C-alpha positions as CSV (number, residue, x, y, z in Angstrom):
1,X,0.0,0.0,0.0
2,X,1.8,3.1,-1.2
3,X,2.0,5.7,1.5
4,X,0.6,3.5,4.3
5,X,2.6,2.6,7.4
6,X,4.7,4.4,9.9
7,X,8.4,3.7,9.5
8,X,8.7,2.0,6.1
9,X,10.1,3.7,3.0
10,X,7.4,5.8,1.3
11,X,5.2,6.1,4.3
12,X,3.4,9.5,4.4
13,X,3.0,9.7,8.1
14,X,-0.7,8.6,8.3
15,X,0.0,5.6,10.6
16,X,-0.5,1.9,10.7
17,X,-3.2,-0.2,9.0
18,X,-5.5,-1.9,11.5
19,X,-8.2,-3.9,9.6
20,X,-8.7,-6.0,6.5
21,X,-12.0,-7.1,5.0
22,X,-13.1,-9.0,1.9
23,X,-16.2,-7.4,0.5
24,X,-17.6,-9.2,-2.5
25,X,-14.4,-10.2,-4.3
26,X,-12.3,-7.1,-3.3
27,X,-10.1,-6.5,-0.4
28,X,-10.5,-3.3,1.7
29,X,-8.3,-2.0,4.5
30,X,-8.5,0.7,7.1
31,X,-6.3,2.2,9.8
32,X,-4.8,5.2,11.5
33,X,-5.0,8.7,10.0
34,X,-8.3,8.1,8.3
35,X,-6.7,5.7,5.8
36,X,-9.1,3.6,3.7
37,X,-7.6,1.5,0.9
38,X,-9.1,-0.7,-1.7
39,X,-7.1,-3.3,-3.7
40,X,-8.1,-2.5,-7.3
41,X,-5.8,-5.2,-8.8
42,X,-3.5,-7.8,-7.5
43,X,-0.7,-6.0,-5.6
44,X,-2.2,-2.7,-6.4
45,X,-3.8,-0.7,-3.6
46,X,-5.3,2.8,-3.9
47,X,-6.9,5.2,-1.4
48,X,-10.6,4.8,-1.6
49,X,-11.3,8.4,-0.4
50,X,-9.1,11.1,1.2
51,X,-12.1,12.8,2.8
52,X,-10.9,12.1,6.3
53,X,-7.2,11.5,5.6
54,X,-4.9,13.0,8.2
55,X,-2.7,15.8,7.0
56,X,0.7,15.4,8.8
57,X,2.2,18.5,7.2
58,X,-0.6,20.7,8.5
59,X,-0.2,19.2,11.9
60,X,3.6,19.9,11.8
61,X,3.0,23.5,10.8
62,X,0.5,24.0,13.6
63,X,2.9,22.5,16.2
64,X,5.6,24.9,15.2
65,X,3.5,27.8,16.4
66,X,3.3,26.4,19.9
67,X,5.1,28.4,22.7
68,X,7.2,26.4,25.1
69,X,5.2,24.3,27.6
70,X,6.5,26.5,30.5
71,X,5.3,29.6,28.8
72,X,2.1,31.2,30.4
73,X,0.6,31.4,26.8
74,X,0.9,27.7,26.2
75,X,-2.5,26.7,27.7
76,X,-4.2,29.4,25.7
77,X,-2.5,28.2,22.5
78,X,-3.5,24.6,23.3
79,X,-7.2,25.6,23.7
80,X,-7.3,27.8,20.6
81,X,-5.4,25.3,18.4
82,X,-8.0,22.5,18.9
83,X,-10.2,23.9,16.2
84,X,-7.3,24.2,13.8
85,X,-5.9,20.7,14.2
86,X,-6.3,18.4,11.2
87,X,-8.6,15.5,11.9
88,X,-6.9,12.3,13.0
89,X,-9.2,9.3,13.0
90,X,-8.3,5.7,13.6
91,X,-10.5,3.3,11.8
92,X,-10.4,0.0,13.8
93,X,-12.7,-2.0,11.6
94,X,-14.2,-2.1,8.1
95,X,-17.0,-4.3,6.8
96,X,-19.7,-4.2,4.1
97,X,-22.5,-5.8,2.2
98,X,-21.1,-4.6,-1.2
99,X,-19.0,-2.0,-2.8
100,X,-21.7,0.6,-2.2
101,X,-22.5,-0.3,1.4
102,X,-19.4,-0.3,3.5
103,X,-19.2,0.6,7.2
104,X,-16.1,1.9,9.1
105,X,-15.8,2.4,12.8
106,X,-13.1,3.9,15.0
107,X,-12.2,6.8,17.2
108,X,-11.0,10.4,17.0
109,X,-9.3,11.4,20.3
110,X,-12.0,10.1,22.7
111,X,-15.0,10.4,20.4
112,X,-16.6,7.5,18.5
113,X,-16.5,7.7,14.7
114,X,-18.9,5.7,12.5
115,X,-18.9,6.1,8.7
116,X,-20.7,4.7,5.6
117,X,-19.4,4.5,2.1
118,X,-22.2,4.5,-0.5
119,X,-20.0,3.8,-3.5
120,X,-19.2,7.4,-4.3
121,X,-19.2,9.4,-1.0
122,X,-18.3,8.9,2.6
123,X,-21.0,9.7,5.2
124,X,-20.2,10.3,8.9
125,X,-23.0,8.9,11.0
126,X,-24.4,10.2,14.3
127,X,-23.3,8.2,17.3
128,X,-25.3,9.1,20.5
129,X,-22.3,8.7,22.8
130,X,-20.0,11.4,24.2
131,X,-16.9,9.1,24.6
132,X,-16.1,5.7,23.2
133,X,-13.8,3.9,20.8
134,X,-15.7,1.7,18.2
135,X,-13.7,-1.5,17.5
136,X,-15.8,-4.1,15.6
137,X,-18.6,-4.5,13.0
138,X,-21.0,-7.3,12.4
139,X,-23.4,-7.1,9.5
140,X,-26.4,-9.5,9.7
141,X,-28.2,-7.8,6.8
142,X,-28.9,-4.4,5.4
143,X,-31.2,-3.3,8.3
144,X,-29.3,-5.0,11.1
145,X,-25.7,-3.9,11.8
146,X,-23.9,-4.3,15.2
147,X,-21.0,-2.2,16.4
148,X,-19.0,-2.9,19.5
149,X,-16.3,-1.0,21.3
150,X,-14.6,0.2,24.4
151,X,-16.4,0.9,27.7
152,X,-18.9,-1.9,27.0
153,X,-20.4,-0.2,24.0
154,X,-22.8,-2.1,21.7
155,X,-24.7,-0.3,19.0
156,X,-27.4,-1.6,16.7
157,X,-29.0,-0.1,13.6
158,X,-28.2,0.7,10.0
159,X,-27.3,3.6,7.7
160,X,-30.9,4.0,6.8
161,X,-32.4,4.1,10.3
162,X,-29.5,5.2,12.4
163,X,-27.8,3.6,15.3
164,X,-28.8,3.4,19.0
165,X,-26.8,2.2,22.0
166,X,-27.9,-1.1,23.5
167,X,-28.3,-0.9,27.3
168,X,-25.8,-3.3,28.8
169,X,-26.0,-1.9,32.3
170,X,-22.7,-0.4,33.6
171,X,-20.2,-2.3,31.5
172,X,-16.6,-1.2,31.0
173,X,-15.4,-4.0,28.9
174,X,-13.1,-3.5,25.9
175,X,-15.0,-5.5,23.3
176,X,-12.8,-6.3,20.3
177,X,-15.2,-7.9,17.8
178,X,-18.7,-9.5,17.4
179,X,-19.2,-13.1,16.2
180,X,-22.6,-14.8,15.7
181,X,-22.8,-18.2,17.3
182,X,-25.9,-20.3,17.8
183,X,-28.4,-17.4,17.8
184,X,-26.3,-15.2,20.1
185,X,-23.5,-12.7,19.7
186,X,-20.1,-13.6,21.1
187,X,-17.8,-10.8,22.2
188,X,-14.2,-11.3,23.4
189,X,-13.0,-8.7,25.9
190,X,-9.5,-8.0,27.0
191,X,-10.0,-5.8,30.1
192,X,-12.6,-4.4,32.6
193,X,-13.4,-7.2,32.8
194,X,-11.7,-9.5,30.4
195,X,-13.1,-12.8,29.1
196,X,-15.6,-14.2,26.7
197,X,-19.2,-12.8,26.7
198,X,-22.4,-13.7,24.9
199,X,-25.3,-11.3,24.1
200,X,-28.9,-12.5,23.4
201,X,-30.4,-10.1,20.9
202,X,-33.9,-11.3,21.9
203,X,-33.6,-10.4,25.5
204,X,-30.7,-7.9,25.6
205,X,-29.1,-10.2,28.2
206,X,-25.3,-10.0,28.4
207,X,-23.4,-12.6,30.4
208,X,-20.2,-14.6,30.4
209,X,-20.1,-17.4,27.9
210,X,-21.1,-20.7,29.3
211,X,-19.3,-23.0,29.7
212,X,-16.5,-20.8,30.8
213,X,-13.1,-20.6,29.1
214,X,-10.3,-22.7,30.6
215,X,-7.8,-20.7,32.7
216,X,-5.8,-18.4,30.5
217,X,-2.0,-18.7,30.2
218,X,-1.8,-15.2,28.9
219,X,-3.4,-12.0,30.2
220,X,-6.2,-11.6,27.7
221,X,-8.2,-12.7,24.7
222,X,-9.0,-10.6,21.6
223,X,-10.5,-12.9,19.0
224,X,-13.5,-15.1,18.6
225,X,-14.7,-16.7,15.3
226,X,-17.2,-19.4,14.4
227,X,-17.0,-21.9,11.6
228,X,-20.3,-23.9,11.7
229,X,-20.8,-25.2,15.2
230,X,-17.2,-24.7,16.2
231,X,-16.1,-21.5,18.0
232,X,-12.4,-20.5,18.0
233,X,-11.0,-18.1,20.6
234,X,-7.5,-16.6,20.5
235,X,-5.6,-14.7,23.2
236,X,-2.2,-13.4,24.0
237,X,-0.9,-16.9,24.8
238,X,-4.0,-19.1,24.2
239,X,-5.9,-20.8,21.5
240,X,-9.2,-22.6,22.3
241,X,-11.7,-24.6,20.3
242,X,-15.3,-25.1,21.4
243,X,-17.3,-27.9,19.7
244,X,-20.6,-27.0,21.2
245,X,-20.2,-28.9,24.4
246,X,-16.6,-28.5,25.7
247,X,-13.5,-26.5,25.3
248,X,-10.2,-27.9,23.9
249,X,-6.9,-26.1,24.4
250,X,-4.8,-26.0,21.2
251,X,-1.2,-26.4,22.0
252,X,1.2,-24.3,20.0
253,X,5.0,-24.4,20.3
254,X,5.4,-20.6,20.3
255,X,2.7,-19.9,22.9
């Protein structure tokens, strides 16, 4: 991806790529700095849109106007410069129904960001939350899209009808993704509290997955994916397989 990355030759300072998705027969990728790439041909990636692409040069120019941090004017400059800063969004996930129905979610500072690409333009959607980082997207169909995130966030809706937060009581989990499994939604969480959770869309009941995961060797999990009736869970130093009745630890020589 020409221009992507942080330290590699040719990187333009936008940051790392964070997500990859196959939509129809095309690969899309998103990441830091508002980067959204599409693979137009084998080994050929291009920016899908630069509408929200971070401008590192503008950021550098603004930073040069800052007085020293021990200068009494620094706090005033800090407040006044906020409206002049170029936008810097991290897109944590990308998913879509087709080339003209693509969702992206992420964060800008502490504010949640949710966008929709209609095939020709990028639309920023209203999120009724003051603070959150959106991290994962599950699309059931055109009118049912789930978004998870930090601080126990779970949103449901669509581009057409908007998104509303699902009441999960006072949850602070960092949910990484959403996986459908046996009529429920499975959400791996790494912290506050960490573990594997399941959400029932019919009752809005959120609880720890049952039966519980075996004791972790690492500190957290971050992935859950289903293939048929088999659920796979991956963590820092753990790989588990659930066949519908019991868990099996998958031994790996490097874990």
